[in-house]
PQR file of N, CA, C, O and H, with PARSE charges and radii, in Angstrom:
ATOM      1  N   MET A   1       0.795  -0.905  -0.148 -0.4000 1.5000
ATOM      2  CA  MET A   1       0.095  -0.097   0.083 -0.0000 2.0000
ATOM      3  C   MET A   1       0.512   1.188   0.153  0.5500 1.7000
ATOM      4  O   MET A   1       1.154   1.370   1.187 -0.5500 1.4000
ATOM      5  N   ARG A   2       0.370   2.552  -0.799 -0.4000 1.5000
ATOM      6  CA  ARG A   2       1.598   3.290  -0.779 -0.0000 2.0000
ATOM      7  C   ARG A   2       0.164   4.470  -0.871  0.5500 1.7000
ATOM      8  O   ARG A   2      -0.960   4.274  -1.333 -0.5500 1.4000
ATOM      9  H   ARG A   2      -0.152   2.404  -1.639  0.4000 1.0000
ATOM     10  N   VAL A   3       0.836   5.878  -0.145 -0.4000 1.5000
ATOM     11  CA  VAL A   3       0.368   7.241  -0.326 -0.0000 2.0000
ATOM     12  C   VAL A   3       0.978   7.832  -1.239  0.5500 1.7000
ATOM     13  O   VAL A   3       2.124   7.791  -1.687 -0.5500 1.4000
ATOM     14  H   VAL A   3       1.748   6.038   0.231  0.4000 1.0000
ATOM     15  N   HIS A   4      -0.398   8.669  -1.569 -0.4000 1.5000
ATOM     16  CA  HIS A   4       0.205   9.933  -2.646 -0.0000 2.0000
ATOM     17  C   HIS A   4      -0.279  11.129  -2.303  0.5500 1.7000
ATOM     18  O   HIS A   4      -1.396  11.125  -1.784 -0.5500 1.4000
ATOM     19  H   HIS A   4      -1.329   8.702  -1.205  0.4000 1.0000
ATOM     20  N   LEU A   5       0.419  12.447  -2.498 -0.4000 1.5000
ATOM     21  CA  LEU A   5       0.139  13.441  -1.823 -0.0000 2.0000
ATOM     22  C   LEU A   5      -0.021  14.253  -2.784  0.5500 1.7000
ATOM     23  O   LEU A   5       0.908  14.079  -3.573 -0.5500 1.4000
ATOM     24  H   LEU A   5       1.326  12.450  -2.919  0.4000 1.0000
ATOM     25  N   ASP A   6      -0.839  15.200  -3.200 -0.4000 1.5000
ATOM     26  CA  ASP A   6      -0.643  16.254  -4.517 -0.0000 2.0000
ATOM     27  C   ASP A   6      -0.610  17.438  -3.699  0.5500 1.7000
ATOM     28  O   ASP A   6      -1.603  17.919  -3.154 -0.5500 1.4000
ATOM     29  H   ASP A   6      -1.593  15.341  -2.559  0.4000 1.0000
ATOM     30  N   ARG A   7       0.949  18.042  -3.608 -0.4000 1.5000
ATOM     31  CA  ARG A   7       0.843  19.263  -2.724 -0.0000 2.0000
ATOM     32  C   ARG A   7       0.033  20.488  -3.339  0.5500 1.7000
ATOM     33  O   ARG A   7      -0.455  21.414  -2.691 -0.5500 1.4000
ATOM     34  H   ARG A   7       1.756  17.651  -4.051  0.4000 1.0000
ATOM     35  N   THR A   8      -0.010  20.328  -4.571 -0.4000 1.5000
ATOM     36  CA  THR A   8      -0.506  21.573  -5.268 -0.0000 2.0000
ATOM     37  C   THR A   8      -2.124  21.523  -4.774  0.5500 1.7000
ATOM     38  O   THR A   8      -2.839  22.327  -5.372 -0.5500 1.4000
ATOM     39  H   THR A   8       0.386  19.576  -5.097  0.4000 1.0000
ATOM     40  N   ALA A   9      -2.648  20.857  -3.973 -0.4000 1.5000
ATOM     41  CA  ALA A   9      -4.235  20.725  -3.687 -0.0000 2.0000
ATOM     42  C   ALA A   9      -3.945  21.709  -2.179  0.5500 1.7000
ATOM     43  O   ALA A   9      -4.380  22.799  -1.809 -0.5500 1.4000
ATOM     44  H   ALA A   9      -2.067  20.204  -3.488  0.4000 1.0000
ATOM     45  N   CYS A  10      -2.839  20.539  -1.474 -0.4000 1.5000
ATOM     46  CA  CYS A  10      -2.783  21.294  -0.139 -0.0000 2.0000
ATOM     47  C   CYS A  10      -2.697  22.480   0.334  0.5500 1.7000
ATOM     48  O   CYS A  10      -1.797  23.271   0.053 -0.5500 1.4000
ATOM     49  H   CYS A  10      -2.486  19.653  -1.775  0.4000 1.0000
ATOM     50  N   GLN A  11      -3.780  22.723   1.210 -0.4000 1.5000
ATOM     51  CA  GLN A  11      -3.973  24.156   1.782 -0.0000 2.0000
ATOM     52  C   GLN A  11      -3.056  23.986   3.288  0.5500 1.7000
ATOM     53  O   GLN A  11      -2.438  25.009   3.581 -0.5500 1.4000
ATOM     54  H   GLN A  11      -4.511  22.080   1.438  0.4000 1.0000
ATOM     55  N   GLY A  12      -2.958  23.239   3.911 -0.4000 1.5000
ATOM     56  CA  GLY A  12      -2.223  23.274   5.157 -0.0000 2.0000
ATOM     57  C   GLY A  12      -2.959  23.165   6.345  0.5500 1.7000
ATOM     58  O   GLY A  12      -2.855  23.716   7.440 -0.5500 1.4000
ATOM     59  H   GLY A  12      -3.460  22.408   3.673  0.4000 1.0000
ATOM     60  N   HIS A  13      -3.749  22.305   5.867 -0.4000 1.5000
ATOM     61  CA  HIS A  13      -5.321  22.263   7.395 -0.0000 2.0000
ATOM     62  C   HIS A  13      -4.510  21.338   8.522  0.5500 1.7000
ATOM     63  O   HIS A  13      -5.127  20.941   9.510 -0.5500 1.4000
ATOM     64  H   HIS A  13      -3.834  21.858   4.977  0.4000 1.0000
ATOM     65  N   GLY A  14      -3.089  21.007   8.332 -0.4000 1.5000
ATOM     66  CA  GLY A  14      -2.711  20.350   9.132 -0.0000 2.0000
ATOM     67  C   GLY A  14      -3.408  18.582   9.790  0.5500 1.7000
ATOM     68  O   GLY A  14      -2.774  17.795  10.492 -0.5500 1.4000
ATOM     69  H   GLY A  14      -2.588  21.329   7.529  0.4000 1.0000
ATOM     70  N   ARG A  15      -4.684  18.421   9.324 -0.4000 1.5000
ATOM     71  CA  ARG A  15      -4.879  16.919   9.581 -0.0000 2.0000
ATOM     72  C   ARG A  15      -4.381  16.094   9.595  0.5500 1.7000
ATOM     73  O   ARG A  15      -4.182  15.340  10.548 -0.5500 1.4000
ATOM     74  H   ARG A  15      -5.199  19.061   8.753  0.4000 1.0000
ATOM     75  N   CYS A  16      -3.920  15.985   8.154 -0.4000 1.5000
ATOM     76  CA  CYS A  16      -2.673  14.572   8.082 -0.0000 2.0000
ATOM     77  C   CYS A  16      -1.810  14.447   9.022  0.5500 1.7000
ATOM     78  O   CYS A  16      -1.967  13.443   9.716 -0.5500 1.4000
ATOM     79  H   CYS A  16      -4.082  16.597   7.380  0.4000 1.0000
ATOM     80  N   TYR A  17      -0.896  15.163   9.302 -0.4000 1.5000
ATOM     81  CA  TYR A  17       0.495  15.197  10.203 -0.0000 2.0000
ATOM     82  C   TYR A  17      -0.177  15.031  11.442  0.5500 1.7000
ATOM     83  O   TYR A  17       0.278  14.069  12.061 -0.5500 1.4000
ATOM     84  H   TYR A  17      -0.768  15.979   8.738  0.4000 1.0000
ATOM     85  N   SER A  18      -1.263  15.730  12.132 -0.4000 1.5000
ATOM     86  CA  SER A  18      -1.995  15.489  13.317 -0.0000 2.0000
ATOM     87  C   SER A  18      -2.575  13.756  13.197  0.5500 1.7000
ATOM     88  O   SER A  18      -2.398  12.995  14.149 -0.5500 1.4000
ATOM     89  H   SER A  18      -1.633  16.512  11.630  0.4000 1.0000
ATOM     90  N   LEU A  19      -2.900  13.538  12.595 -0.4000 1.5000
ATOM     91  CA  LEU A  19      -3.459  11.855  12.611 -0.0000 2.0000
ATOM     92  C   LEU A  19      -2.426  10.699  12.121  0.5500 1.7000
ATOM     93  O   LEU A  19      -2.437   9.513  12.449 -0.5500 1.4000
ATOM     94  H   LEU A  19      -3.043  14.156  11.822  0.4000 1.0000
ATOM     95  N   ALA A  20      -1.437  11.438  11.155 -0.4000 1.5000
ATOM     96  CA  ALA A  20      -0.375  10.495  10.903 -0.0000 2.0000
ATOM     97  C   ALA A  20       0.905  11.044  10.967  0.5500 1.7000
ATOM     98  O   ALA A  20       1.517  11.585  10.045 -0.5500 1.4000
ATOM     99  H   ALA A  20      -1.427  12.402  10.889  0.4000 1.0000
ATOM    100  N   PRO A  21       1.279  10.864  12.147 -0.5600 1.5000
ATOM    101  CA  PRO A  21       2.858  11.756  12.367  0.2800 2.0000
ATOM    102  C   PRO A  21       4.004  11.014  11.118  0.5500 1.7000
ATOM    103  O   PRO A  21       4.700  11.387  10.173 -0.5500 1.4000
ATOM    104  N   ASP A  22       3.609   9.619  11.923 -0.4000 1.5000
ATOM    105  CA  ASP A  22       4.845   9.014  10.845 -0.0000 2.0000
ATOM    106  C   ASP A  22       4.951   8.680   9.565  0.5500 1.7000
ATOM    107  O   ASP A  22       5.780   7.887   9.117 -0.5500 1.4000
ATOM    108  H   ASP A  22       3.044   9.316  12.690  0.4000 1.0000
ATOM    109  N   VAL A  23       3.813   9.489   8.709 -0.4000 1.5000
ATOM    110  CA  VAL A  23       3.315   9.521   7.491 -0.0000 2.0000
ATOM    111  C   VAL A  23       3.925  11.317   6.929  0.5500 1.7000
ATOM    112  O   VAL A  23       4.720  11.639   6.046 -0.5500 1.4000
ATOM    113  H   VAL A  23       3.139  10.133   9.073  0.4000 1.0000
ATOM    114  N   PHE A  24       3.514  11.742   7.428 -0.4000 1.5000
ATOM    115  CA  PHE A  24       3.452  12.919   7.160 -0.0000 2.0000
ATOM    116  C   PHE A  24       4.099  14.060   8.000  0.5500 1.7000
ATOM    117  O   PHE A  24       4.244  13.812   9.197 -0.5500 1.4000
ATOM    118  H   PHE A  24       2.868  11.481   8.145  0.4000 1.0000
ATOM    119  N   THR A  25       4.528  15.331   7.525 -0.4000 1.5000
ATOM    120  CA  THR A  25       5.314  16.289   8.377 -0.0000 2.0000
ATOM    121  C   THR A  25       4.761  17.665   7.347  0.5500 1.7000
ATOM    122  O   THR A  25       4.123  17.664   6.295 -0.5500 1.4000
ATOM    123  H   THR A  25       4.411  15.532   6.552  0.4000 1.0000
ATOM    124  N   CYS A  26       5.244  18.627   8.060 -0.4000 1.5000
ATOM    125  CA  CYS A  26       4.751  20.246   7.000 -0.0000 2.0000
ATOM    126  C   CYS A  26       6.056  20.852   7.125  0.5500 1.7000
ATOM    127  O   CYS A  26       6.957  20.705   7.951 -0.5500 1.4000
ATOM    128  H   CYS A  26       5.762  18.628   8.915  0.4000 1.0000
ATOM    129  N   ASP A  27       5.933  21.536   6.147 -0.4000 1.5000
ATOM    130  CA  ASP A  27       7.407  22.521   5.878 -0.0000 2.0000
ATOM    131  C   ASP A  27       7.182  23.647   6.684  0.5500 1.7000
ATOM    132  O   ASP A  27       6.508  23.529   7.708 -0.5500 1.4000
ATOM    133  H   ASP A  27       5.201  21.655   5.476  0.4000 1.0000
ATOM    134  N   ASP A  28       7.721  24.860   6.308 -0.4000 1.5000
ATOM    135  CA  ASP A  28       8.137  25.601   7.140 -0.0000 2.0000
ATOM    136  C   ASP A  28       6.735  26.985   6.840  0.5500 1.7000
ATOM    137  O   ASP A  28       6.536  28.086   7.352 -0.5500 1.4000
ATOM    138  H   ASP A  28       8.268  24.956   5.477  0.4000 1.0000
ATOM    139  N   ASP A  29       5.901  26.041   5.580 -0.4000 1.5000
ATOM    140  CA  ASP A  29       4.978  27.300   5.122 -0.0000 2.0000
ATOM    141  C   ASP A  29       3.228  26.164   5.481  0.5500 1.7000
ATOM    142  O   ASP A  29       2.130  26.263   4.934 -0.5500 1.4000
ATOM    143  H   ASP A  29       6.063  25.146   5.165  0.4000 1.0000
ATOM    144  N   GLY A  30       3.574  25.463   6.290 -0.4000 1.5000
ATOM    145  CA  GLY A  30       2.540  24.802   6.994 -0.0000 2.0000
ATOM    146  C   GLY A  30       2.133  23.412   5.849  0.5500 1.7000
ATOM    147  O   GLY A  30       1.590  22.361   6.191 -0.5500 1.4000
ATOM    148  H   GLY A  30       4.467  25.383   6.734  0.4000 1.0000
ATOM    149  N   GLN A  31       2.452  23.681   4.836 -0.4000 1.5000
ATOM    150  CA  GLN A  31       1.963  22.293   3.672 -0.0000 2.0000
ATOM    151  C   GLN A  31       2.658  21.153   4.285  0.5500 1.7000
ATOM    152  O   GLN A  31       3.733  21.054   4.877 -0.5500 1.4000
ATOM    153  H   GLN A  31       2.892  24.535   4.557  0.4000 1.0000
ATOM    154  N   ALA A  32       1.825  20.407   4.003 -0.4000 1.5000
ATOM    155  CA  ALA A  32       2.080  18.879   4.252 -0.0000 2.0000
ATOM    156  C   ALA A  32       3.430  17.976   3.401  0.5500 1.7000
ATOM    157  O   ALA A  32       3.447  17.979   2.171 -0.5500 1.4000
ATOM    158  H   ALA A  32       0.952  20.488   3.522  0.4000 1.0000
ATOM    159  N   VAL A  33       4.221  17.435   3.986 -0.4000 1.5000
ATOM    160  CA  VAL A  33       5.325  16.310   3.140 -0.0000 2.0000
ATOM    161  C   VAL A  33       5.208  15.438   3.566  0.5500 1.7000
ATOM    162  O   VAL A  33       4.801  15.371   4.726 -0.5500 1.4000
ATOM    163  H   VAL A  33       4.207  17.433   4.986  0.4000 1.0000
ATOM    164  N   LEU A  34       5.594  14.021   2.630 -0.4000 1.5000
ATOM    165  CA  LEU A  34       5.717  13.060   3.245 -0.0000 2.0000
ATOM    166  C   LEU A  34       6.651  12.394   3.343  0.5500 1.7000
ATOM    167  O   LEU A  34       7.537  12.430   2.489 -0.5500 1.4000
ATOM    168  H   LEU A  34       5.925  14.076   1.688  0.4000 1.0000
ATOM    169  N   LEU A  35       6.722  11.448   4.625 -0.4000 1.5000
ATOM    170  CA  LEU A  35       7.958  11.102   5.302 -0.0000 2.0000
ATOM    171  C   LEU A  35       8.320   9.706   4.719  0.5500 1.7000
ATOM    172  O   LEU A  35       9.478   9.304   4.827 -0.5500 1.4000
ATOM    173  H   LEU A  35       6.002  11.419   5.319  0.4000 1.0000
ATOM    174  N   VAL A  36       7.235   8.846   4.016 -0.4000 1.5000
ATOM    175  CA  VAL A  36       7.210   7.674   3.405 -0.0000 2.0000
ATOM    176  C   VAL A  36       7.730   7.892   2.200  0.5500 1.7000
ATOM    177  O   VAL A  36       7.451   8.978   1.691 -0.5500 1.4000
ATOM    178  H   VAL A  36       6.294   9.172   3.928  0.4000 1.0000
ATOM    179  N   ASP A  37       8.568   6.991   1.466 -0.4000 1.5000
ATOM    180  CA  ASP A  37       8.980   7.013   0.265 -0.0000 2.0000
ATOM    181  C   ASP A  37       8.847   5.565  -0.182  0.5500 1.7000
ATOM    182  O   ASP A  37       9.889   4.928  -0.028 -0.5500 1.4000
ATOM    183  H   ASP A  37       8.795   6.109   1.880  0.4000 1.0000
ATOM    184  N   GLY A  38       8.002   5.002  -0.608 -0.4000 1.5000
ATOM    185  CA  GLY A  38       7.926   3.153  -0.654 -0.0000 2.0000
ATOM    186  C   GLY A  38       6.772   3.039  -0.216  0.5500 1.7000
ATOM    187  O   GLY A  38       6.049   4.019  -0.040 -0.5500 1.4000
ATOM    188  H   GLY A  38       7.156   5.519  -0.733  0.4000 1.0000
ATOM    189  N   PRO A  39       6.346   1.610   0.076 -0.5600 1.5000
ATOM    190  CA  PRO A  39       5.195   0.892   0.686  0.2800 2.0000
ATOM    191  C   PRO A  39       5.220   1.494   1.878  0.5500 1.7000
ATOM    192  O   PRO A  39       6.287   2.005   2.218 -0.5500 1.4000
ATOM    193  N   LEU A  40       3.770   1.593   3.008 -0.4000 1.5000
ATOM    194  CA  LEU A  40       3.546   1.826   3.856 -0.0000 2.0000
ATOM    195  C   LEU A  40       3.905   0.005   4.656  0.5500 1.7000
ATOM    196  O   LEU A  40       4.034  -1.139   4.220 -0.5500 1.4000
ATOM    197  H   LEU A  40       2.903   1.178   2.732  0.4000 1.0000
ATOM    198  N   SER A  41       3.941   0.695   6.022 -0.4000 1.5000
ATOM    199  CA  SER A  41       4.348  -0.153   6.646 -0.0000 2.0000
ATOM    200  C   SER A  41       3.190  -0.785   7.479  0.5500 1.7000
ATOM    201  O   SER A  41       3.051  -0.006   8.423 -0.5500 1.4000
ATOM    202  H   SER A  41       3.837   1.624   6.377  0.4000 1.0000
ATOM    203  N   SER A  42       2.396  -1.679   7.597 -0.4000 1.5000
ATOM    204  CA  SER A  42       1.603  -2.112   8.469 -0.0000 2.0000
ATOM    205  C   SER A  42       0.932  -0.913   9.710  0.5500 1.7000
ATOM    206  O   SER A  42      -0.221  -0.507   9.862 -0.5500 1.4000
ATOM    207  H   SER A  42       2.509  -2.311   6.831  0.4000 1.0000
ATOM    208  N   ASP A  43       1.762  -0.704  10.199 -0.4000 1.5000
ATOM    209  CA  ASP A  43       1.051   0.342  11.167 -0.0000 2.0000
ATOM    210  C   ASP A  43       1.218   1.718  10.803  0.5500 1.7000
ATOM    211  O   ASP A  43       1.205   2.645  11.613 -0.5500 1.4000
ATOM    212  H   ASP A  43       2.698  -1.033  10.076  0.4000 1.0000
ATOM    213  N   GLN A  44       1.392   1.839   9.440 -0.4000 1.5000
ATOM    214  CA  GLN A  44       1.199   3.402   8.907 -0.0000 2.0000
ATOM    215  C   GLN A  44      -0.166   3.359   8.132  0.5500 1.7000
ATOM    216  O   GLN A  44      -0.775   4.418   7.977 -0.5500 1.4000
ATOM    217  H   GLN A  44       1.403   1.086   8.783  0.4000 1.0000
ATOM    218  N   GLU A  45      -0.607   2.337   7.704 -0.4000 1.5000
ATOM    219  CA  GLU A  45      -2.098   1.984   6.777 -0.0000 2.0000
ATOM    220  C   GLU A  45      -3.268   2.470   7.285  0.5500 1.7000
ATOM    221  O   GLU A  45      -4.162   2.854   6.532 -0.5500 1.4000
ATOM    222  H   GLU A  45      -0.113   1.477   7.831  0.4000 1.0000
ATOM    223  N   VAL A  46      -3.387   2.507   8.710 -0.4000 1.5000
ATOM    224  CA  VAL A  46      -4.584   2.687   9.596 -0.0000 2.0000
ATOM    225  C   VAL A  46      -4.592   4.308   9.599  0.5500 1.7000
ATOM    226  O   VAL A  46      -5.599   4.892   9.197 -0.5500 1.4000
ATOM    227  H   VAL A  46      -2.660   2.196   9.322  0.4000 1.0000
ATOM    228  N   PRO A  47      -3.285   5.140  10.126 -0.5600 1.5000
ATOM    229  CA  PRO A  47      -3.472   6.474  10.253  0.2800 2.0000
ATOM    230  C   PRO A  47      -3.408   6.891   8.887  0.5500 1.7000
ATOM    231  O   PRO A  47      -4.012   7.955   8.756 -0.5500 1.4000
ATOM    232  N   ALA A  48      -2.935   6.491   7.863 -0.4000 1.5000
ATOM    233  CA  ALA A  48      -2.540   7.121   6.366 -0.0000 2.0000
ATOM    234  C   ALA A  48      -4.001   7.110   5.826  0.5500 1.7000
ATOM    235  O   ALA A  48      -4.348   8.136   5.240 -0.5500 1.4000
ATOM    236  H   ALA A  48      -2.445   5.626   7.969  0.4000 1.0000
ATOM    237  N   ARG A  49      -4.859   6.158   5.931 -0.4000 1.5000
ATOM    238  CA  ARG A  49      -6.321   6.124   5.163 -0.0000 2.0000
ATOM    239  C   ARG A  49      -7.210   7.004   5.967  0.5500 1.7000
ATOM    240  O   ARG A  49      -8.239   7.510   5.518 -0.5500 1.4000
ATOM    241  H   ARG A  49      -4.578   5.324   6.407  0.4000 1.0000
ATOM    242  N   LEU A  50      -6.630   7.210   7.537 -0.4000 1.5000
ATOM    243  CA  LEU A  50      -7.670   8.413   8.218 -0.0000 2.0000
ATOM    244  C   LEU A  50      -7.219   9.889   7.637  0.5500 1.7000
ATOM    245  O   LEU A  50      -8.011  10.695   7.148 -0.5500 1.4000
ATOM    246  H   LEU A  50      -5.794   6.799   7.902  0.4000 1.0000
ATOM    247  N   ALA A  51      -5.659  10.113   7.793 -0.4000 1.5000
ATOM    248  CA  ALA A  51      -5.483  11.261   6.745 -0.0000 2.0000
ATOM    249  C   ALA A  51      -6.113  11.968   5.667  0.5500 1.7000
ATOM    250  O   ALA A  51      -6.499  13.126   5.504 -0.5500 1.4000
ATOM    251  H   ALA A  51      -5.015   9.458   8.190  0.4000 1.0000
ATOM    252  N   ALA A  52      -6.094  10.478   4.692 -0.4000 1.5000
ATOM    253  CA  ALA A  52      -6.862  10.379   3.405 -0.0000 2.0000
ATOM    254  C   ALA A  52      -8.171  10.864   3.341  0.5500 1.7000
ATOM    255  O   ALA A  52      -8.493  11.829   2.648 -0.5500 1.4000
ATOM    256  H   ALA A  52      -5.781   9.537   4.824  0.4000 1.0000
ATOM    257  N   ASP A  53      -9.303   9.907   4.384 -0.4000 1.5000
ATOM    258  CA  ASP A  53     -10.389  10.520   4.790 -0.0000 2.0000
ATOM    259  C   ASP A  53     -10.859  12.078   5.464  0.5500 1.7000
ATOM    260  O   ASP A  53     -11.990  12.564   5.473 -0.5500 1.4000
ATOM    261  H   ASP A  53      -9.041   9.122   4.946  0.4000 1.0000
ATOM    262  N   SER A  54      -9.722  12.598   5.952 -0.4000 1.5000
ATOM    263  CA  SER A  54     -10.235  13.667   6.565 -0.0000 2.0000
ATOM    264  C   SER A  54      -9.825  15.021   5.770  0.5500 1.7000
ATOM    265  O   SER A  54     -10.393  16.104   5.914 -0.5500 1.4000
ATOM    266  H   SER A  54      -8.803  12.203   5.945  0.4000 1.0000
ATOM    267  N   CYS A  55      -8.782  14.770   4.945 -0.4000 1.5000
ATOM    268  CA  CYS A  55      -8.048  15.875   4.014 -0.0000 2.0000
ATOM    269  C   CYS A  55      -9.336  16.380   3.493  0.5500 1.7000
ATOM    270  O   CYS A  55      -9.942  15.656   2.703 -0.5500 1.4000
ATOM    271  H   CYS A  55      -8.321  13.890   4.828  0.4000 1.0000
ATOM    272  N   PRO A  56      -9.806  17.450   3.804 -0.5600 1.5000
ATOM    273  CA  PRO A  56     -10.681  18.487   3.062  0.2800 2.0000
ATOM    274  C   PRO A  56     -10.505  18.736   1.715  0.5500 1.7000
ATOM    275  O   PRO A  56     -11.547  18.890   1.079 -0.5500 1.4000
ATOM    276  N   GLU A  57      -9.471  18.815   1.115 -0.4000 1.5000
ATOM    277  CA  GLU A  57      -9.015  19.316   0.022 -0.0000 2.0000
ATOM    278  C   GLU A  57      -8.726  18.046  -0.729  0.5500 1.7000
ATOM    279  O   GLU A  57      -8.258  18.373  -1.819 -0.5500 1.4000
ATOM    280  H   GLU A  57      -8.624  18.690   1.631  0.4000 1.0000
ATOM    281  N   PHE A  58      -8.798  16.776  -0.621 -0.4000 1.5000
ATOM    282  CA  PHE A  58      -8.280  15.136  -1.383 -0.0000 2.0000
ATOM    283  C   PHE A  58      -7.288  14.945  -1.875  0.5500 1.7000
ATOM    284  O   PHE A  58      -7.029  14.077  -2.709 -0.5500 1.4000
ATOM    285  H   PHE A  58      -9.177  16.510   0.265  0.4000 1.0000
ATOM    286  N   ALA A  59      -6.475  15.874  -1.342 -0.4000 1.5000
ATOM    287  CA  ALA A  59      -5.077  15.407  -1.549 -0.0000 2.0000
ATOM    288  C   ALA A  59      -4.394  14.669  -1.569  0.5500 1.7000
ATOM    289  O   ALA A  59      -3.278  14.823  -2.065 -0.5500 1.4000
ATOM    290  H   ALA A  59      -6.685  16.578  -0.664  0.4000 1.0000
ATOM    291  N   ILE A  60      -4.917  13.273  -0.886 -0.4000 1.5000
ATOM    292  CA  ILE A  60      -3.940  12.562  -0.403 -0.0000 2.0000
ATOM    293  C   ILE A  60      -5.160  11.418  -0.533  0.5500 1.7000
ATOM    294  O   ILE A  60      -6.311  11.392  -0.099 -0.5500 1.4000
ATOM    295  H   ILE A  60      -5.824  13.147  -0.483  0.4000 1.0000
ATOM    296  N   THR A  61      -4.452  10.587  -1.248 -0.4000 1.5000
ATOM    297  CA  THR A  61      -4.614   8.968  -1.601 -0.0000 2.0000
ATOM    298  C   THR A  61      -3.588   8.297  -1.320  0.5500 1.7000
ATOM    299  O   THR A  61      -2.418   8.676  -1.267 -0.5500 1.4000
ATOM    300  H   THR A  61      -3.517  10.608  -1.601  0.4000 1.0000
ATOM    301  N   VAL A  62      -4.293   6.674  -1.023 -0.4000 1.5000
ATOM    302  CA  VAL A  62      -3.774   5.610  -0.521 -0.0000 2.0000
ATOM    303  C   VAL A  62      -4.311   4.390  -1.296  0.5500 1.7000
ATOM    304  O   VAL A  62      -5.499   4.111  -1.462 -0.5500 1.4000
ATOM    305  H   VAL A  62      -5.243   6.367  -1.066  0.4000 1.0000
ATOM    306  N   GLU A  63      -3.458   3.850  -1.650 -0.4000 1.5000
ATOM    307  CA  GLU A  63      -3.881   2.552  -2.830 -0.0000 2.0000
ATOM    308  C   GLU A  63      -3.098   1.338  -2.681  0.5500 1.7000
ATOM    309  O   GLU A  63      -3.295   0.380  -3.429 -0.5500 1.4000
ATOM    310  H   GLU A  63      -2.493   4.077  -1.515  0.4000 1.0000
TER
END
């Protein structure tokens, strides 16, 4: 399972890095940044899905 972030859609609401701090962080402008390059670990899958479901801009997909 992989997570994808559309940084052009991100508006910096911060829900993703609040819900999945092992998967996302934020840059100096408050925009989301992926911490994971490659498949998610089993511990990261549920938080990543919660982050995707909570993103008001639909900037996150988990496949």
